[in-house]
N, C-alpha and C positions, 0 to 999 in steps of 0.2 A: 563672246566674240564681239569685237567693235563693229560699228556701222561700216567703216572703211574695209575691215576684214571680210565682212559679208559680201560687200560689193565685188571684191577681188575673187572670192571663192565662187561666186555666181558667174564669173567671166564678164562682169560689167565694168571693170576697171578701165580707166583711160590713161594712156601713156603718151609721151611726147611724139612717138611715131604714129599715133592715131590722129594727130591733127595735121591738116593740110593748109599751110599758109601760102597764099598766092605769091608767086615770084620769089620764094625763099630758096636760098642756095642749100645744097647738100654737102656735107663734109664726110670724108672718109679718111681714117687714120691709117697710115702705112705702119705696120707693126712687125717687129723682128721675129722671124721664125727660129732664131738662134739664141741659145742661152748666154753666150758671151762671144763677141766678135768685134773687130774693128770695122768701122764704116769707111770703106775705101772710095766711095763715090755714090752719088745719087743721080739717077738718069732722069733729070728734070726735062730734058729735051724730048724724052719718050712721051711725056704727058701732052705735048703739042699735038700728037696724033689723035688724042681723045677729044672729040668734038665738044666745044663749049667750056673748056676748062677756064675757070675764073681766076684761080690763084693756087699756088703751091707754097706752103710755108714749111721751112726747115729750121733747124737749130741756128744756122747761120743768119737767118732773117731775125732771129730773136736775140742775137748775141749782145746787142746793146741794151737789152731789157734786163735789169738787175734782179727781177723776180725769179724765184725758183719754187718748186714744190718742196715743202718741208713739213715734218711732223711737228705739230704744235701741242701735242699732248704732254702736259708736265709730269713726266715719269721720273722717279728717283730710283736709282739702282740700289741693290743690297749694300753697295759700298757707300751709300749716302751721297753719291755724286749725281747730278742731273744727266738725263740721257744725252748721248752724243750722236746726233743724226747728221748724216752728210746731206748737203744740198743736192737736189735732183733737179736737173733742168727740165723744162716742160716737154721738150723734144730731145731725144738722144743726140749728143754732140761728140763725134769722133769714135764712140764705142757704145755698143749696146750691152747691157748688163743682165738682162733676163728675157726669156721668151715673152713676146707681147709688148715689149717696151716700144712706145711710139717714136717713130723716126721722122715722119713728115705728115702733113695734113693737106688734103686736096679738096678744093671747093669747086663744085660744078652745079649746073642748073637741075640735074636729075640725079637720082640715087644710083641708077645704073652707070652713068658716066663717072660718078665719084668712085665707085668700086673699080671700074675698068682702069681709071687713071691711077688709082692706088696700086693695082697689080702691075702697072707699067713701070713704076718708079723704083721698085725694091732694089737695093744695092746687093751686089755679090759680097760675100765675106770669105775671101780666099784663104785667110789664115785661121779659119775656124777649126784648128787642130788641137787635139788633146796632147799628142806627142808625135814626134817624127824621129824614128831611129833607124839605124842600119848596122848590122853586125856581119861578120864573116868576110870572106874574100870574094868580091863580086866577080872578078875574072875567072877564078877557079870554079865558082858556082855555075857561071854561064857555060864553061867548057864541059862540066859534068852533065848539065842539062841537055846540051847539044848532042852528047853521046848516048843519050837514052832513047828508048823507043816509046816510052810513055811519059807524058808531061801533064802535070796538074798545076793549077793556079789557085791562089788564095789571096783575097783582098779584105783587109780588116778596116772597118770604119769606126 
């Protein structure tokens, strides 16, 4: 085992969260709980209620920055063509594509305030549906249900 490995196994490792830098800001990333959804709005105003918020950064703030996250691993496929990776923006713009994708970054003076601000900002994703269908005759179904003595309901998600 390496010297670094022994230190970690013994619980003697030091990580960035172990260091306390005076007057340093804390960052919390707002991450998507949805696997795929449109971002219909971010409630930036809600962050104003969190004491000491220094800044909120969204994809709109980075729109003029041409940089993106990209895989730079030179991989060649079995067809002998180079890999074809799509550019990924640093923060999701318009749509999230996986659970945990970063949507915004909040900066505050304390860790607790950063986490509270991040929870305050998350957008709703009202169109996060797999499918939406309707079959049958709605009027006839309602008439038959009203005529029964027992009614049950089922809601599928």
